[in-house]
C-alpha positions in Angstrom: -37.0 -9.2 4.0 -33.8 -6.8 3.5 -31.0 -7.0 5.8 -30.4 -3.9 7.9 -27.7 -1.6 7.1 -24.5 -1.6 9.2 -25.6 1.8 10.8 -28.9 0.1 11.8 -27.6 -3.3 13.2 -24.6 -1.8 15.0 -22.9 -5.2 14.7 -19.6 -6.1 13.4 -17.7 -8.9 12.1 -14.1 -9.9 13.2 -11.8 -12.2 11.1 -9.1 -13.5 13.2 -6.7 -15.2 10.9 -3.2 -16.8 10.9 -2.3 -16.2 7.2 0.2 -18.8 5.8 3.6 -17.4 5.7 5.0 -20.4 3.8 2.8 -19.7 0.8 3.2 -16.1 -0.2 0.8 -16.5 -3.0 -2.1 -17.7 -0.7 -1.0 -15.1 1.8 -1.3 -12.2 -0.8 -4.5 -13.6 -2.1 -6.1 -13.5 1.4 -5.0 -9.9 1.8 -6.3 -8.7 -1.3 -9.6 -10.3 -0.7 -9.7 -8.4 2.5 -8.9 -5.2 0.7 -11.5 -5.9 -1.9 -14.1 -6.4 1.0 -13.1 -3.0 2.3 -11.8 -4.6 5.7 -10.0 -2.5 8.4 -6.9 -3.7 10.2 -7.4 -3.8 14.0 -4.0 -5.4 14.6 -1.9 -8.2 12.9 -4.2 -10.9 11.8 -7.5 -9.2 13.0 -9.7 -7.6 10.5 -12.9 -5.7 11.0 -16.0 -5.2 8.8 -19.7 -4.0 9.5 -21.9 -6.9 9.4 -24.0 -7.3 6.3 -25.1 -10.3 4.4 -22.3 -9.6 1.8 -19.5 -9.1 4.2 -20.5 -12.1 6.2 -20.5 -14.3 3.0 -17.2 -12.9 1.9 -15.4 -13.4 5.3 -17.0 -16.9 5.7 -15.6 -17.8 2.2 -12.2 -16.3 2.9 -12.1 -18.0 6.3 -12.8 -21.4 4.6 -10.2 -20.8 2.1 -7.5 -19.9 4.6 -8.3 -22.9 6.7 -8.1 -25.3 3.7 -4.7 -24.0 3.3 -1.8 -23.8 5.6 -3.5 -21.1 7.9 -6.4 -20.8 10.4 -9.3 -18.3 10.4 -12.4 -17.6 12.5 -15.2 -15.2 11.9 -16.7 -13.6 14.9 -19.8 -11.4 15.5 -19.2 -8.7 17.9 -21.2 -5.7 19.4 -19.2 -2.7 20.7 -19.1 -2.3 24.3 -19.9 1.3 24.3 -21.1 4.1 21.9 -17.4 5.5 21.9 -16.2 2.2 20.7 -18.9 1.9 18.0 -18.1 5.4 16.7 -14.2 4.5 17.0 -15.1 1.4 14.5 -17.1 3.6 12.3 -14.4 6.2 11.9 -12.2 3.5 10.4 -14.6 3.3 7.4 -14.8 7.2 6.9 -14.6 7.5 3.1 -14.9 11.2 3.2 -11.3 12.0 2.3 -11.4 9.7 -0.8 -14.6 11.4 -2.0 -13.0 14.8 -1.3 -9.8 13.9 -3.5 -12.3 12.7 -6.3 -14.4 15.9 -6.0 -11.2 18.0 -6.2 -10.2 16.2 -9.6 -13.7 16.5 -11.0 -13.9 20.3 -10.3 -10.3 20.7 -11.9 -11.6 19.1 -15.1 -14.4 21.6 -15.3 -11.8 24.4 -15.5 -10.8 22.9 -18.8 -14.2 23.0 -20.4 -14.2 24.6 -23.8 -10.3 24.7 -23.8 -9.2 21.1 -23.6 -10.3 18.3 -26.0 -13.7 17.3 -24.6 -13.2 13.7 -25.5 -10.0 13.5 -23.5 -11.9 15.2 -20.5 -14.6 12.6 -21.0 -12.2 9.7 -20.9 -10.9 11.0 -17.5 -14.5 11.6 -16.2 -15.1 7.8 -17.3 -12.2 6.7 -15.0 -13.2 9.0 -12.2 -16.8 7.6 -12.4 -15.2 4.0 -11.9 -13.2 5.4 -9.0 -16.4 6.7 -7.5 -18.3 3.3 -7.9 -15.3 1.5 -6.3 -15.4 3.8 -3.2 -19.3 3.8 -3.1 -19.2 0.0 -3.0 -17.3 0.0 0.2 -19.0 3.0 1.8 -20.9 1.2 4.5 -22.1 4.4 6.2 -23.4 6.5 3.4 -23.2 10.3 3.9 -24.0 13.5 2.0 -20.4 13.5 0.5 -21.2 10.4 -1.6 -24.3 12.3 -3.3 -22.3 15.6 -3.7 -19.8 13.6 -5.7 -22.4 11.8 -7.7 -24.1 15.1 -8.5 -20.8 16.7 -9.6 -19.9 13.9 -11.9 -23.2 13.9 -13.5 -23.1 17.7 -14.1 -19.5 17.4 -15.5 -20.6 14.5 -17.8 -23.5 16.4 -19.1 -21.5 19.5 -19.7 -18.9 17.7 -21.7 -21.6 15.7 -23.7 -23.0 19.2 -24.6 -19.5 20.2 -25.8 -19.0 17.1 -27.8 -22.5 16.8 -29.2 -24.1 20.2 -29.6 -26.6 18.8 -32.2 -27.1 15.3 -30.8 -30.4 13.8 -30.7 -31.6 10.3 -29.5 -32.9 7.7 -31.7 -36.2 8.6 -30.6 -35.7 12.1 -32.4 -35.9 14.0 -29.1 -33.4 16.9 -29.4 -30.5 17.4 -26.9 -31.0 14.2 -25.3 -27.7 12.2 -25.7 -27.8 8.5 -25.9 -26.2 7.5 -22.5 -25.8 4.3 -20.6 -27.4 2.4 -23.3 -26.8 -1.1 -24.6 -25.3 -1.1 -28.0 -25.6 -4.2 -30.2 -23.9 -5.4 -33.2 -23.4 -8.7 -35.0 -20.3 -11.1 -35.0 -17.7 -11.3 -36.2 -15.9 -8.4 -34.9 -13.9 -6.5 -37.7 -12.6 -3.0 -38.5 -15.9 -1.1 -38.8 -17.7 -2.8 -36.0 -14.8 -2.7 -33.7 -14.2 1.1 -34.6 -17.9 1.9 -33.9 -17.7 0.2 -30.6 -14.5 2.1 -29.7 -16.2 5.4 -30.6 -19.3 4.6 -28.5 -17.2 3.8 -25.4 -14.7 6.7 -25.8 -17.0 9.4 -27.1 -20.8 8.8 -27.3 -21.6 6.6 -24.5 -18.6 5.7 -22.2 -20.8 4.2 -19.5 -22.7 2.2 -22.3 -22.5 -1.5 -22.9 -21.5 -3.2 -26.2 -22.9 -6.6 -26.9 -22.1 -9.0 -29.8 -25.0 -10.8 -31.5 -24.9 -14.1 -33.3 -25.8 -14.0 -37.0 -29.5 -14.9 -36.5 -29.8 -13.1 -33.1 -32.0 -10.2 -32.8 -31.0 -7.0 -30.7 -33.1 -6.3 -27.7 -35.8 -3.9 -28.1 -34.2 -1.2 -26.0 -30.7 -1.7 -27.6 -29.1 0.7 -30.1 -28.0 -1.5 -33.1 -25.1 -0.7 -35.3 -23.0 -2.0 -38.1 -25.2 -4.8 -39.7 -28.3 -4.8 -42.1 -31.2 -3.3 -40.6 -29.5 -1.7 -37.6 -30.2 1.7 -36.2 -26.9 2.9 -37.5 -25.5 1.2 -40.8 -23.7 1.8 -44.0 -25.2 4.0 -46.4 -24.1 4.4 -50.3 -21.0 6.2 -49.6 -20.1 5.7 -45.8 -19.3 2.9 -43.5 -21.1 2.8 -40.2 -18.2 4.6 -38.3 -18.5 7.6 -40.7 -22.3 7.6 -40.3 -21.9 7.7 -36.5 -19.5 10.6 -36.8 -22.1 12.5 -38.7 -24.8 11.6 -36.1 -22.9 12.5 -33.1 -21.6 15.8 -34.5 -18.1 14.4 -34.6 -17.3 14.9 -38.3 -15.5 18.0 -37.6 -13.0 16.4 -35.5 -10.0 15.8 -37.9 -8.4 12.9 -35.9 -11.7 11.0 -36.0 -12.0 11.8 -39.7 -8.7 10.3 -40.4 -9.6 7.2 -38.4 -12.8 6.9 -40.4 -10.9 7.0 -43.8 -8.7 3.9 -42.4 -11.8 2.1 -41.4 -13.6 2.9 -44.7 -10.7 1.4 -46.7 -10.5 -1.7 -44.6 -14.2 -2.2 -45.1 -14.8 -1.0 -48.7 -11.3 -1.4 -50.2 -11.5 1.6 -52.3 -9.5 4.9 -51.7 -6.1 3.5 -50.3 -4.9 5.0 -47.0 -1.3 4.5 -46.1 -1.6 3.7 -42.5 -4.5 1.1 -43.2 -2.1 -1.8 -43.8 -0.4 -1.4 -40.4 -3.9 -0.9 -38.6 -5.2 -4.2 -40.4 -2.0 -6.0 -39.2 -2.6 -4.8 -35.8 -6.1 -5.8 -35.7 -5.3 -9.3 -37.1 -2.9 -9.8 -34.3 -5.3 -8.7 -31.8 -7.9 -11.2 -33.2 -5.4 -14.1 -33.0 -4.5 -13.4 -29.4 -8.2 -12.9 -28.2 -10.5 -15.5 -26.9 -13.6 -13.6 -27.0 -15.1 -10.6 -28.8 -14.8 -8.5 -25.7 -11.2 -9.3 -25.3 -10.8 -8.5 -29.1 -12.5 -5.0 -28.5 -10.2 -4.3 -25.7 -7.1 -5.0 -27.7 -8.4 -3.1 -30.7 -9.3 0.0 -28.4 -5.5 0.4 -27.9 -4.9 0.6 -31.5 -7.7 3.2 -31.9 -6.5 5.0 -28.9 -2.9 5.4 -30.1 -4.2 6.6 -33.6 -6.4 9.1 -32.0 -3.5 10.4 -29.9 -1.2 10.6 -33.0 -3.7 12.5 -35.1 -5.3 14.9 -32.7 -4.0 18.4 -32.8 -5.1 20.5 -29.6 -6.4 23.9 -30.3 -4.0 26.6 -30.6 
């Protein structure tokens, strides 16, 4: 049985806590946990949250953590004494101002459609979507404002994808349907072409997609889009590495900055036509590989290199 939403139950949780002052790190950890839970401050040491299974679990865990340290904490279930108090509590969790600020940013980005670099706009939209998800996760009393921002983001993302991929089609061959929010699978080990393709996917083709790294004998899930290995949906051909193939497929081969990056990746994989910058990029990727403890961490480090290359090569339209 589903737990009632905060608006249905009308119940609230109070955390009455004496956070340890002699252990600044533990105190800060407690305050950050309360912030992550979306708690409102009633007064010093008293924090309020609507009652849900998740908020109850979070506060119980935090109270236990505080009590095991040098502080003390109690979680209390309360019901407002009046409708006025109920509304006063709810007002503390009104996220409409944050939604409005987010909506203004998204609307301002739309002004640049067709003028600014679509990939740069898409990266900002990607960040704004994460902001939206963070606000929505703590929006206990959902209003129409949330759906308004969600629709505006979706509309903006679709418009930018049309600018980026005017001729894009899905693997299924259905025209004008971009590959979005997909799982993208490649094989280990992660090196130049695979890392560059993953960067291209996350920055241009499918910012909301997920990249997974398969072991040598592991097969990709049937719904995944595979790349950069034998038999994958996107792979090398007689003259191009996978990164270059993907540039062609997504209609990005007219972007000079990406073509220059493609030349570097091609040399690092095929070792044929020398590119002056390739040695430096290879050194940076080797350093990233040495300091990374996982393929995802390596991708995060490699993305910094490709981001900087793109910024260095990109020439805004005159």
